[in-house]
PDBQT receptor file of N, H, CA, C and O in Angstrom, charges set to zero:
ATOM      1  N   MET A   1     -25.098 -26.893 -12.514  1.00  0.00    +0.000 N 
ATOM      2  CA  MET A   1     -25.260 -26.616 -10.921  1.00  0.00    +0.000 C 
ATOM      3  C   MET A   1     -25.851 -25.273 -10.796  1.00  0.00    +0.000 C 
ATOM      4  O   MET A   1     -25.708 -24.475 -11.722  1.00  0.00    +0.000 OA
ATOM      5  N   ASP A   2     -26.597 -24.906  -9.577  1.00  0.00    +0.000 N 
ATOM      6  H   ASP A   2     -26.713 -25.554  -8.825  1.00  0.00    +0.000 HD
ATOM      7  CA  ASP A   2     -27.085 -23.802  -9.402  1.00  0.00    +0.000 C 
ATOM      8  C   ASP A   2     -26.031 -23.158  -8.420  1.00  0.00    +0.000 C 
ATOM      9  O   ASP A   2     -25.397 -23.997  -7.780  1.00  0.00    +0.000 OA
ATOM     10  N   ARG A   3     -25.785 -22.130  -8.226  1.00  0.00    +0.000 N 
ATOM     11  H   ARG A   3     -26.300 -21.448  -8.746  1.00  0.00    +0.000 HD
ATOM     12  CA  ARG A   3     -24.678 -21.174  -7.540  1.00  0.00    +0.000 C 
ATOM     13  C   ARG A   3     -25.595 -20.480  -6.298  1.00  0.00    +0.000 C 
ATOM     14  O   ARG A   3     -26.634 -19.878  -6.566  1.00  0.00    +0.000 OA
ATOM     15  N   PRO A   4     -25.133 -20.620  -5.002  1.00  0.00    +0.000 N 
ATOM     16  CA  PRO A   4     -26.140 -19.969  -4.204  1.00  0.00    +0.000 C 
ATOM     17  C   PRO A   4     -25.963 -18.294  -4.398  1.00  0.00    +0.000 C 
ATOM     18  O   PRO A   4     -24.904 -17.828  -4.816  1.00  0.00    +0.000 OA
ATOM     19  N   PRO A   5     -26.881 -17.623  -4.120  1.00  0.00    +0.000 N 
ATOM     20  CA  PRO A   5     -26.890 -15.917  -4.338  1.00  0.00    +0.000 C 
ATOM     21  C   PRO A   5     -25.929 -15.379  -3.725  1.00  0.00    +0.000 C 
ATOM     22  O   PRO A   5     -25.597 -15.686  -2.581  1.00  0.00    +0.000 OA
ATOM     23  N   ALA A   6     -25.395 -14.538  -4.411  1.00  0.00    +0.000 N 
ATOM     24  H   ALA A   6     -25.665 -14.289  -5.341  1.00  0.00    +0.000 HD
ATOM     25  CA  ALA A   6     -24.223 -13.601  -3.841  1.00  0.00    +0.000 C 
ATOM     26  C   ALA A   6     -24.755 -12.917  -2.707  1.00  0.00    +0.000 C 
ATOM     27  O   ALA A   6     -25.917 -12.515  -2.640  1.00  0.00    +0.000 OA
ATOM     28  N   PRO A   7     -23.864 -12.786  -1.791  1.00  0.00    +0.000 N 
ATOM     29  CA  PRO A   7     -24.051 -11.814  -0.605  1.00  0.00    +0.000 C 
ATOM     30  C   PRO A   7     -24.360 -10.420  -1.129  1.00  0.00    +0.000 C 
ATOM     31  O   PRO A   7     -23.944 -10.002  -2.210  1.00  0.00    +0.000 OA
ATOM     32  N   PRO A   8     -25.109  -9.739  -0.294  1.00  0.00    +0.000 N 
ATOM     33  CA  PRO A   8     -25.283  -8.293  -0.765  1.00  0.00    +0.000 C 
ATOM     34  C   PRO A   8     -24.116  -7.647  -0.349  1.00  0.00    +0.000 C 
ATOM     35  O   PRO A   8     -23.418  -7.905   0.632  1.00  0.00    +0.000 OA
ATOM     36  N   LEU A   9     -23.951  -6.613  -1.362  1.00  0.00    +0.000 N 
ATOM     37  H   LEU A   9     -24.518  -6.404  -2.159  1.00  0.00    +0.000 HD
ATOM     38  CA  LEU A   9     -22.326  -5.887  -1.339  1.00  0.00    +0.000 C 
ATOM     39  C   LEU A   9     -22.450  -4.815  -0.100  1.00  0.00    +0.000 C 
ATOM     40  O   LEU A   9     -23.572  -4.358   0.120  1.00  0.00    +0.000 OA
ATOM     41  N   ASP A  10     -21.516  -4.460   0.592  1.00  0.00    +0.000 N 
ATOM     42  H   ASP A  10     -20.605  -4.832   0.413  1.00  0.00    +0.000 HD
ATOM     43  CA  ASP A  10     -21.716  -3.523   1.694  1.00  0.00    +0.000 C 
ATOM     44  C   ASP A  10     -21.118  -2.196   1.102  1.00  0.00    +0.000 C 
ATOM     45  O   ASP A  10     -19.959  -2.203   0.688  1.00  0.00    +0.000 OA
ATOM     46  N   PRO A  11     -21.799  -1.180   1.059  1.00  0.00    +0.000 N 
ATOM     47  CA  PRO A  11     -21.477  -0.034   0.540  1.00  0.00    +0.000 C 
ATOM     48  C   PRO A  11     -20.275   0.610   0.596  1.00  0.00    +0.000 C 
ATOM     49  O   PRO A  11     -19.655   1.139  -0.327  1.00  0.00    +0.000 OA
ATOM     50  N   VAL A  12     -19.914   0.496   2.086  1.00  0.00    +0.000 N 
ATOM     51  H   VAL A  12     -20.417   0.066   2.835  1.00  0.00    +0.000 HD
ATOM     52  CA  VAL A  12     -18.687   1.076   2.944  1.00  0.00    +0.000 C 
ATOM     53  C   VAL A  12     -17.463   0.329   2.070  1.00  0.00    +0.000 C 
ATOM     54  O   VAL A  12     -16.485   0.975   1.695  1.00  0.00    +0.000 OA
ATOM     55  N   ILE A  13     -17.586  -0.752   1.856  1.00  0.00    +0.000 N 
ATOM     56  H   ILE A  13     -18.381  -1.276   2.161  1.00  0.00    +0.000 HD
ATOM     57  CA  ILE A  13     -16.367  -1.436   1.079  1.00  0.00    +0.000 C 
ATOM     58  C   ILE A  13     -16.135  -1.031  -0.028  1.00  0.00    +0.000 C 
ATOM     59  O   ILE A  13     -15.076  -0.600  -0.483  1.00  0.00    +0.000 OA
ATOM     60  N   GLU A  14     -17.433  -1.191  -0.657  1.00  0.00    +0.000 N 
ATOM     61  H   GLU A  14     -18.294  -1.541  -0.288  1.00  0.00    +0.000 HD
ATOM     62  CA  GLU A  14     -17.368  -0.472  -2.271  1.00  0.00    +0.000 C 
ATOM     63  C   GLU A  14     -16.890   0.836  -2.406  1.00  0.00    +0.000 C 
ATOM     64  O   GLU A  14     -16.338   1.235  -3.431  1.00  0.00    +0.000 OA
ATOM     65  N   ALA A  15     -17.055   1.425  -1.544  1.00  0.00    +0.000 N 
ATOM     66  H   ALA A  15     -17.504   1.100  -0.711  1.00  0.00    +0.000 HD
ATOM     67  CA  ALA A  15     -16.665   2.811  -1.587  1.00  0.00    +0.000 C 
ATOM     68  C   ALA A  15     -15.207   2.896  -1.577  1.00  0.00    +0.000 C 
ATOM     69  O   ALA A  15     -14.580   3.483  -2.459  1.00  0.00    +0.000 OA
ATOM     70  N   TYR A  16     -14.634   2.273  -0.516  1.00  0.00    +0.000 N 
ATOM     71  H   TYR A  16     -15.144   1.796   0.200  1.00  0.00    +0.000 HD
ATOM     72  CA  TYR A  16     -13.269   2.233  -0.416  1.00  0.00    +0.000 C 
ATOM     73  C   TYR A  16     -12.350   1.428  -1.439  1.00  0.00    +0.000 C 
ATOM     74  O   TYR A  16     -11.135   1.618  -1.492  1.00  0.00    +0.000 OA
ATOM     75  N   LYS A  17     -13.044   0.485  -2.272  1.00  0.00    +0.000 N 
ATOM     76  H   LYS A  17     -14.031   0.330  -2.228  1.00  0.00    +0.000 HD
ATOM     77  CA  LYS A  17     -12.427  -0.145  -3.206  1.00  0.00    +0.000 C 
ATOM     78  C   LYS A  17     -12.217   0.861  -4.643  1.00  0.00    +0.000 C 
ATOM     79  O   LYS A  17     -11.275   0.849  -5.436  1.00  0.00    +0.000 OA
ATOM     80  N   ALA A  18     -13.216   1.549  -4.647  1.00  0.00    +0.000 N 
ATOM     81  H   ALA A  18     -13.981   1.558  -4.003  1.00  0.00    +0.000 HD
ATOM     82  CA  ALA A  18     -13.291   2.474  -5.823  1.00  0.00    +0.000 C 
ATOM     83  C   ALA A  18     -11.817   3.301  -5.877  1.00  0.00    +0.000 C 
ATOM     84  O   ALA A  18     -11.285   3.640  -6.934  1.00  0.00    +0.000 OA
ATOM     85  N   GLY A  19     -11.342   3.521  -4.735  1.00  0.00    +0.000 N 
ATOM     86  H   GLY A  19     -11.774   3.246  -3.876  1.00  0.00    +0.000 HD
ATOM     87  CA  GLY A  19      -9.929   4.474  -4.620  1.00  0.00    +0.000 C 
ATOM     88  C   GLY A  19      -8.877   3.412  -4.609  1.00  0.00    +0.000 C 
ATOM     89  O   GLY A  19      -7.787   3.856  -4.249  1.00  0.00    +0.000 OA
ATOM     90  N   VAL A  20      -8.886   2.028  -4.924  1.00  0.00    +0.000 N 
ATOM     91  H   VAL A  20      -9.772   1.667  -5.217  1.00  0.00    +0.000 HD
ATOM     92  CA  VAL A  20      -7.756   1.092  -4.836  1.00  0.00    +0.000 C 
ATOM     93  C   VAL A  20      -7.321   1.086  -6.205  1.00  0.00    +0.000 C 
ATOM     94  O   VAL A  20      -8.114   1.041  -7.146  1.00  0.00    +0.000 OA
ATOM     95  N   ASP A  21      -5.756   1.143  -6.363  1.00  0.00    +0.000 N 
ATOM     96  H   ASP A  21      -5.112   1.181  -5.599  1.00  0.00    +0.000 HD
ATOM     97  CA  ASP A  21      -5.541   0.177  -7.414  1.00  0.00    +0.000 C 
ATOM     98  C   ASP A  21      -5.122  -1.002  -7.507  1.00  0.00    +0.000 C 
ATOM     99  O   ASP A  21      -3.958  -1.254  -7.196  1.00  0.00    +0.000 OA
ATOM    100  N   ARG A  22      -5.876  -1.864  -7.902  1.00  0.00    +0.000 N 
ATOM    101  H   ARG A  22      -6.821  -1.659  -8.155  1.00  0.00    +0.000 HD
ATOM    102  CA  ARG A  22      -5.719  -3.278  -7.501  1.00  0.00    +0.000 C 
ATOM    103  C   ARG A  22      -4.411  -3.894  -8.470  1.00  0.00    +0.000 C 
ATOM    104  O   ARG A  22      -3.774  -4.899  -8.154  1.00  0.00    +0.000 OA
ATOM    105  N   THR A  23      -4.166  -3.106  -9.662  1.00  0.00    +0.000 N 
ATOM    106  H   THR A  23      -4.683  -2.290  -9.918  1.00  0.00    +0.000 HD
ATOM    107  CA  THR A  23      -2.890  -3.342 -10.334  1.00  0.00    +0.000 C 
ATOM    108  C   THR A  23      -1.471  -3.666  -9.648  1.00  0.00    +0.000 C 
ATOM    109  O   THR A  23      -0.590  -4.500  -9.858  1.00  0.00    +0.000 OA
ATOM    110  N   LEU A  24      -1.686  -2.479  -8.607  1.00  0.00    +0.000 N 
ATOM    111  H   LEU A  24      -2.401  -1.802  -8.436  1.00  0.00    +0.000 HD
ATOM    112  CA  LEU A  24      -0.360  -2.551  -7.689  1.00  0.00    +0.000 C 
ATOM    113  C   LEU A  24      -0.387  -3.459  -6.909  1.00  0.00    +0.000 C 
ATOM    114  O   LEU A  24       0.611  -4.141  -6.675  1.00  0.00    +0.000 OA
ATOM    115  N   LEU A  25      -1.350  -3.617  -6.443  1.00  0.00    +0.000 N 
ATOM    116  H   LEU A  25      -2.161  -3.063  -6.633  1.00  0.00    +0.000 HD
ATOM    117  CA  LEU A  25      -1.624  -5.120  -5.412  1.00  0.00    +0.000 C 
ATOM    118  C   LEU A  25      -1.490  -6.387  -5.939  1.00  0.00    +0.000 C 
ATOM    119  O   LEU A  25      -1.119  -7.371  -5.300  1.00  0.00    +0.000 OA
ATOM    120  N   ARG A  26      -1.819  -6.359  -7.212  1.00  0.00    +0.000 N 
ATOM    121  H   ARG A  26      -2.120  -5.559  -7.731  1.00  0.00    +0.000 HD
ATOM    122  CA  ARG A  26      -1.354  -7.854  -8.225  1.00  0.00    +0.000 C 
ATOM    123  C   ARG A  26       0.056  -7.838  -8.141  1.00  0.00    +0.000 C 
ATOM    124  O   ARG A  26       0.590  -8.838  -7.660  1.00  0.00    +0.000 OA
ATOM    125  N   GLU A  27       0.699  -6.984  -8.480  1.00  0.00    +0.000 N 
ATOM    126  H   GLU A  27       0.266  -6.171  -8.870  1.00  0.00    +0.000 HD
ATOM    127  CA  GLU A  27       2.046  -6.691  -9.038  1.00  0.00    +0.000 C 
ATOM    128  C   GLU A  27       3.008  -7.096  -7.469  1.00  0.00    +0.000 C 
ATOM    129  O   GLU A  27       4.093  -7.653  -7.303  1.00  0.00    +0.000 OA
ATOM    130  N   ASN A  28       2.307  -6.690  -6.805  1.00  0.00    +0.000 N 
ATOM    131  H   ASN A  28       1.426  -6.237  -6.939  1.00  0.00    +0.000 HD
ATOM    132  CA  ASN A  28       3.106  -6.695  -5.162  1.00  0.00    +0.000 C 
ATOM    133  C   ASN A  28       2.848  -8.371  -4.908  1.00  0.00    +0.000 C 
ATOM    134  O   ASN A  28       3.799  -9.063  -4.544  1.00  0.00    +0.000 OA
ATOM    135  N   LEU A  29       2.010  -8.744  -5.042  1.00  0.00    +0.000 N 
ATOM    136  H   LEU A  29       1.238  -8.182  -5.338  1.00  0.00    +0.000 HD
ATOM    137  CA  LEU A  29       1.699 -10.080  -4.673  1.00  0.00    +0.000 C 
ATOM    138  C   LEU A  29       2.500 -11.128  -5.645  1.00  0.00    +0.000 C 
ATOM    139  O   LEU A  29       2.692 -12.298  -5.316  1.00  0.00    +0.000 OA
ATOM    140  N   LYS A  30       2.848 -10.684  -6.617  1.00  0.00    +0.000 N 
ATOM    141  H   LYS A  30       2.692  -9.733  -6.884  1.00  0.00    +0.000 HD
ATOM    142  CA  LYS A  30       3.578 -11.676  -7.632  1.00  0.00    +0.000 C 
ATOM    143  C   LYS A  30       5.085 -11.644  -6.953  1.00  0.00    +0.000 C 
ATOM    144  O   LYS A  30       5.788 -12.620  -7.214  1.00  0.00    +0.000 OA
ATOM    145  N   LEU A  31       5.614 -10.682  -6.163  1.00  0.00    +0.000 N 
ATOM    146  H   LEU A  31       5.043  -9.889  -5.951  1.00  0.00    +0.000 HD
ATOM    147  CA  LEU A  31       6.890 -10.667  -5.552  1.00  0.00    +0.000 C 
ATOM    148  C   LEU A  31       7.111 -11.859  -4.310  1.00  0.00    +0.000 C 
ATOM    149  O   LEU A  31       6.138 -12.324  -3.716  1.00  0.00    +0.000 OA
ATOM    150  N   SER A  32       8.362 -12.231  -4.043  1.00  0.00    +0.000 N 
ATOM    151  H   SER A  32       9.152 -11.854  -4.525  1.00  0.00    +0.000 HD
ATOM    152  CA  SER A  32       8.369 -13.157  -3.278  1.00  0.00    +0.000 C 
ATOM    153  C   SER A  32       8.241 -12.345  -1.686  1.00  0.00    +0.000 C 
ATOM    154  O   SER A  32       8.363 -11.130  -1.530  1.00  0.00    +0.000 OA
ATOM    155  N   VAL A  33       8.020 -13.152  -0.806  1.00  0.00    +0.000 N 
ATOM    156  H   VAL A  33       7.921 -14.139  -0.932  1.00  0.00    +0.000 HD
ATOM    157  CA  VAL A  33       7.926 -12.602   0.813  1.00  0.00    +0.000 C 
ATOM    158  C   VAL A  33       9.222 -11.755   0.890  1.00  0.00    +0.000 C 
ATOM    159  O   VAL A  33       9.084 -10.675   1.464  1.00  0.00    +0.000 OA
ATOM    160  N   GLU A  34      10.480 -12.056   0.405  1.00  0.00    +0.000 N 
ATOM    161  H   GLU A  34      10.592 -12.934  -0.061  1.00  0.00    +0.000 HD
ATOM    162  CA  GLU A  34      11.621 -11.725   0.751  1.00  0.00    +0.000 C 
ATOM    163  C   GLU A  34      11.807 -10.445  -0.217  1.00  0.00    +0.000 C 
ATOM    164  O   GLU A  34      12.492  -9.506   0.189  1.00  0.00    +0.000 OA
ATOM    165  N   ASP A  35      11.368 -10.410  -1.144  1.00  0.00    +0.000 N 
ATOM    166  H   ASP A  35      10.811 -11.173  -1.474  1.00  0.00    +0.000 HD
ATOM    167  CA  ASP A  35      11.540  -9.066  -2.126  1.00  0.00    +0.000 C 
ATOM    168  C   ASP A  35      10.698  -8.035  -1.378  1.00  0.00    +0.000 C 
ATOM    169  O   ASP A  35      11.191  -6.955  -1.053  1.00  0.00    +0.000 OA
ATOM    170  N   ARG A  36       9.277  -8.396  -1.067  1.00  0.00    +0.000 N 
ATOM    171  H   ARG A  36       8.877  -9.273  -1.331  1.00  0.00    +0.000 HD
ATOM    172  CA  ARG A  36       8.413  -7.543  -0.314  1.00  0.00    +0.000 C 
ATOM    173  C   ARG A  36       8.745  -6.948   0.760  1.00  0.00    +0.000 C 
ATOM    174  O   ARG A  36       8.333  -5.813   1.001  1.00  0.00    +0.000 OA
ATOM    175  N   LEU A  37       9.569  -7.635   1.606  1.00  0.00    +0.000 N 
ATOM    176  H   LEU A  37       9.904  -8.557   1.410  1.00  0.00    +0.000 HD
ATOM    177  CA  LEU A  37      10.569  -6.924   2.652  1.00  0.00    +0.000 C 
ATOM    178  C   LEU A  37      11.608  -6.203   2.300  1.00  0.00    +0.000 C 
ATOM    179  O   LEU A  37      12.033  -5.286   3.002  1.00  0.00    +0.000 OA
ATOM    180  N   ARG A  38      12.139  -6.561   1.132  1.00  0.00    +0.000 N 
ATOM    181  H   ARG A  38      11.794  -7.306   0.562  1.00  0.00    +0.000 HD
ATOM    182  CA  ARG A  38      13.402  -5.677   0.769  1.00  0.00    +0.000 C 
ATOM    183  C   ARG A  38      12.658  -4.364   0.578  1.00  0.00    +0.000 C 
ATOM    184  O   ARG A  38      12.987  -3.288   1.079  1.00  0.00    +0.000 OA
ATOM    185  N   GLN A  39      11.493  -4.617  -0.301  1.00  0.00    +0.000 N 
ATOM    186  H   GLN A  39      11.226  -5.491  -0.707  1.00  0.00    +0.000 HD
ATOM    187  CA  GLN A  39      10.924  -3.126  -0.697  1.00  0.00    +0.000 C 
ATOM    188  C   GLN A  39      10.515  -2.151   0.375  1.00  0.00    +0.000 C 
ATOM    189  O   GLN A  39      10.530  -0.924   0.272  1.00  0.00    +0.000 OA
ATOM    190  N   LEU A  40      10.107  -2.945   1.536  1.00  0.00    +0.000 N 
ATOM    191  H   LEU A  40      10.095  -3.942   1.620  1.00  0.00    +0.000 HD
ATOM    192  CA  LEU A  40       9.602  -2.096   2.774  1.00  0.00    +0.000 C 
ATOM    193  C   LEU A  40      10.861  -1.484   3.347  1.00  0.00    +0.000 C 
ATOM    194  O   LEU A  40      10.917  -0.274   3.565  1.00  0.00    +0.000 OA
ATOM    195  N   MET A  41      11.938  -2.354   3.609  1.00  0.00    +0.000 N 
ATOM    196  H   MET A  41      11.892  -3.337   3.432  1.00  0.00    +0.000 HD
ATOM    197  CA  MET A  41      12.834  -1.796   4.211  1.00  0.00    +0.000 C 
ATOM    198  C   MET A  41      13.715  -0.573   3.408  1.00  0.00    +0.000 C 
ATOM    199  O   MET A  41      14.538   0.172   3.941  1.00  0.00    +0.000 OA
ATOM    200  N   GLU A  42      13.287  -0.580   1.909  1.00  0.00    +0.000 N 
ATOM    201  H   GLU A  42      12.618  -1.185   1.476  1.00  0.00    +0.000 HD
ATOM    202  CA  GLU A  42      13.885   0.513   1.281  1.00  0.00    +0.000 C 
ATOM    203  C   GLU A  42      13.142   1.727   1.465  1.00  0.00    +0.000 C 
ATOM    204  O   GLU A  42      13.614   2.863   1.522  1.00  0.00    +0.000 OA
ATOM    205  N   LEU A  43      11.943   1.389   1.551  1.00  0.00    +0.000 N 
ATOM    206  H   LEU A  43      11.560   0.467   1.504  1.00  0.00    +0.000 HD
ATOM    207  CA  LEU A  43      10.790   2.395   1.770  1.00  0.00    +0.000 C 
ATOM    208  C   LEU A  43      11.091   3.184   3.223  1.00  0.00    +0.000 C 
ATOM    209  O   LEU A  43      11.154   4.401   3.402  1.00  0.00    +0.000 OA
ATOM    210  N   GLN A  44      11.237   2.225   4.092  1.00  0.00    +0.000 N 
ATOM    211  H   GLN A  44      11.186   1.237   3.946  1.00  0.00    +0.000 HD
ATOM    212  CA  GLN A  44      11.492   2.805   5.584  1.00  0.00    +0.000 C 
ATOM    213  C   GLN A  44      13.111   3.669   5.418  1.00  0.00    +0.000 C 
ATOM    214  O   GLN A  44      13.196   4.833   5.809  1.00  0.00    +0.000 OA
ATOM    215  N   ARG A  45      14.039   3.120   4.949  1.00  0.00    +0.000 N 
ATOM    216  H   ARG A  45      13.970   2.174   4.631  1.00  0.00    +0.000 HD
ATOM    217  CA  ARG A  45      15.085   3.887   4.829  1.00  0.00    +0.000 C 
ATOM    218  C   ARG A  45      14.827   5.373   3.979  1.00  0.00    +0.000 C 
ATOM    219  O   ARG A  45      15.474   6.357   4.338  1.00  0.00    +0.000 OA
ATOM    220  N   PHE A  46      14.178   5.445   3.220  1.00  0.00    +0.000 N 
ATOM    221  H   PHE A  46      13.652   4.646   2.928  1.00  0.00    +0.000 HD
ATOM    222  CA  PHE A  46      13.764   6.600   2.226  1.00  0.00    +0.000 C 
ATOM    223  C   PHE A  46      13.032   7.474   3.139  1.00  0.00    +0.000 C 
ATOM    224  O   PHE A  46      13.185   8.685   2.983  1.00  0.00    +0.000 OA
ATOM    225  N   ALA A  47      12.093   6.964   4.272  1.00  0.00    +0.000 N 
ATOM    226  H   ALA A  47      11.969   5.980   4.399  1.00  0.00    +0.000 HD
ATOM    227  CA  ALA A  47      11.313   7.729   4.893  1.00  0.00    +0.000 C 
ATOM    228  C   ALA A  47      12.151   8.330   6.082  1.00  0.00    +0.000 C 
ATOM    229  O   ALA A  47      12.018   9.492   6.467  1.00  0.00    +0.000 OA
ATOM    230  N   ASP A  48      12.889   7.565   6.538  1.00  0.00    +0.000 N 
ATOM    231  H   ASP A  48      12.997   6.621   6.225  1.00  0.00    +0.000 HD
ATOM    232  CA  ASP A  48      14.099   7.970   7.580  1.00  0.00    +0.000 C 
ATOM    233  C   ASP A  48      14.614   9.237   6.933  1.00  0.00    +0.000 C 
ATOM    234  O   ASP A  48      14.382  10.321   7.469  1.00  0.00    +0.000 OA
ATOM    235  N   GLU A  49      15.441   9.137   5.577  1.00  0.00    +0.000 N 
ATOM    236  H   GLU A  49      15.629   8.257   5.141  1.00  0.00    +0.000 HD
ATOM    237  CA  GLU A  49      16.133  10.201   5.171  1.00  0.00    +0.000 C 
ATOM    238  C   GLU A  49      15.077  11.417   4.917  1.00  0.00    +0.000 C 
ATOM    239  O   GLU A  49      15.456  12.570   5.120  1.00  0.00    +0.000 OA
ATOM    240  N   LEU A  50      14.043  11.210   4.571  1.00  0.00    +0.000 N 
ATOM    241  H   LEU A  50      13.735  10.273   4.406  1.00  0.00    +0.000 HD
ATOM    242  CA  LEU A  50      13.094  12.441   4.514  1.00  0.00    +0.000 C 
ATOM    243  C   LEU A  50      12.721  13.540   5.623  1.00  0.00    +0.000 C 
ATOM    244  O   LEU A  50      12.529  14.755   5.677  1.00  0.00    +0.000 OA
ATOM    245  N   ARG A  51      12.727  12.277   6.591  1.00  0.00    +0.000 N 
ATOM    246  H   ARG A  51      12.883  11.291   6.547  1.00  0.00    +0.000 HD
ATOM    247  CA  ARG A  51      12.521  13.016   8.211  1.00  0.00    +0.000 C 
ATOM    248  C   ARG A  51      13.906  13.894   8.279  1.00  0.00    +0.000 C 
ATOM    249  O   ARG A  51      13.923  15.125   8.311  1.00  0.00    +0.000 OA
ATOM    250  N   ARG A  52      15.081  13.035   8.294  1.00  0.00    +0.000 N 
ATOM    251  H   ARG A  52      15.067  12.036   8.267  1.00  0.00    +0.000 HD
ATOM    252  CA  ARG A  52      16.161  13.686   8.449  1.00  0.00    +0.000 C 
ATOM    253  C   ARG A  52      16.397  14.956   7.782  1.00  0.00    +0.000 C 
ATOM    254  O   ARG A  52      16.934  15.943   8.286  1.00  0.00    +0.000 OA
ATOM    255  N   ALA A  53      15.926  14.834   6.550  1.00  0.00    +0.000 N 
ATOM    256  H   ALA A  53      15.490  14.033   6.141  1.00  0.00    +0.000 HD
ATOM    257  CA  ALA A  53      16.129  16.131   5.693  1.00  0.00    +0.000 C 
ATOM    258  C   ALA A  53      14.999  17.046   6.142  1.00  0.00    +0.000 C 
ATOM    259  O   ALA A  53      15.373  18.213   6.026  1.00  0.00    +0.000 OA
ATOM    260  N   GLY A  54      14.187  16.987   6.450  1.00  0.00    +0.000 N 
ATOM    261  H   GLY A  54      13.884  16.039   6.544  1.00  0.00    +0.000 HD
ATOM    262  CA  GLY A  54      12.815  17.922   7.050  1.00  0.00    +0.000 C 
ATOM    263  C   GLY A  54      13.532  18.449   8.365  1.00  0.00    +0.000 C 
ATOM    264  O   GLY A  54      13.215  19.557   8.797  1.00  0.00    +0.000 OA
ATOM    265  N   ARG A  55      14.440  17.724   8.978  1.00  0.00    +0.000 N 
ATOM    266  H   ARG A  55      14.698  16.824   8.628  1.00  0.00    +0.000 HD
ATOM    267  CA  ARG A  55      14.557  18.179  10.473  1.00  0.00    +0.000 C 
ATOM    268  C   ARG A  55      15.828  19.539  10.186  1.00  0.00    +0.000 C 
ATOM    269  O   ARG A  55      15.977  20.628  10.741  1.00  0.00    +0.000 OA
ATOM    270  N   VAL A  56      16.550  18.885   9.121  1.00  0.00    +0.000 N 
ATOM    271  H   VAL A  56      16.429  18.000   8.670  1.00  0.00    +0.000 HD
ATOM    272  CA  VAL A  56      17.685  19.814   8.589  1.00  0.00    +0.000 C 
ATOM    273  C   VAL A  56      17.186  21.340   8.089  1.00  0.00    +0.000 C 
ATOM    274  O   VAL A  56      17.712  22.435   8.288  1.00  0.00    +0.000 OA
ATOM    275  N   ALA A  57      16.175  21.042   7.486  1.00  0.00    +0.000 N 
ATOM    276  H   ALA A  57      15.747  20.153   7.324  1.00  0.00    +0.000 HD
ATOM    277  CA  ALA A  57      15.410  21.992   6.871  1.00  0.00    +0.000 C 
ATOM    278  C   ALA A  57      14.811  23.090   7.766  1.00  0.00    +0.000 C 
ATOM    279  O   ALA A  57      15.021  24.289   7.581  1.00  0.00    +0.000 OA
ATOM    280  N   ARG A  58      14.131  22.642   8.643  1.00  0.00    +0.000 N 
ATOM    281  H   ARG A  58      13.960  21.668   8.794  1.00  0.00    +0.000 HD
ATOM    282  CA  ARG A  58      13.587  23.571   9.546  1.00  0.00    +0.000 C 
ATOM    283  C   ARG A  58      14.482  24.125  10.709  1.00  0.00    +0.000 C 
ATOM    284  O   ARG A  58      13.966  24.731  11.647  1.00  0.00    +0.000 OA
ATOM    285  N   ARG A  59      15.735  23.921  10.636  1.00  0.00    +0.000 N 
ATOM    286  H   ARG A  59      16.155  23.428   9.874  1.00  0.00    +0.000 HD
ATOM    287  CA  ARG A  59      16.815  24.502  11.663  1.00  0.00    +0.000 C 
ATOM    288  C   ARG A  59      17.285  25.507  10.939  1.00  0.00    +0.000 C 
ATOM    289  O   ARG A  59      17.702  26.485  11.558  1.00  0.00    +0.000 OA
ATOM    290  N   ARG A  60      17.334  25.511   9.377  1.00  0.00    +0.000 N 
ATOM    291  H   ARG A  60      16.995  24.716   8.873  1.00  0.00    +0.000 HD
ATOM    292  CA  ARG A  60      17.689  26.493   8.820  1.00  0.00    +0.000 C 
ATOM    293  C   ARG A  60      17.159  27.982   8.755  1.00  0.00    +0.000 C 
ATOM    294  O   ARG A  60      16.055  28.077   8.219  1.00  0.00    +0.000 OA
ATOM    295  N   PRO A  61      17.657  29.016   9.139  1.00  0.00    +0.000 N 
ATOM    296  CA  PRO A  61      16.835  30.164   9.318  1.00  0.00    +0.000 C 
ATOM    297  C   PRO A  61      16.057  30.859   7.884  1.00  0.00    +0.000 C 
ATOM    298  O   PRO A  61      15.337  31.851   7.992  1.00  0.00    +0.000 OA
TER     299      PRO A  61
């Protein structure tokens, strides 16, 4: 069977793809939705802690 020709590649998309680590995307997609949400919540807690530490550090003379 003959395949239809592939659509032309978008140079902008190709430029962005060069900087994406697809292995991390694949590993994340192996996780369940619940596990991904759990990781997201942990990341949010970490970001909150960093913001809090930054505010404390800026208050010190």
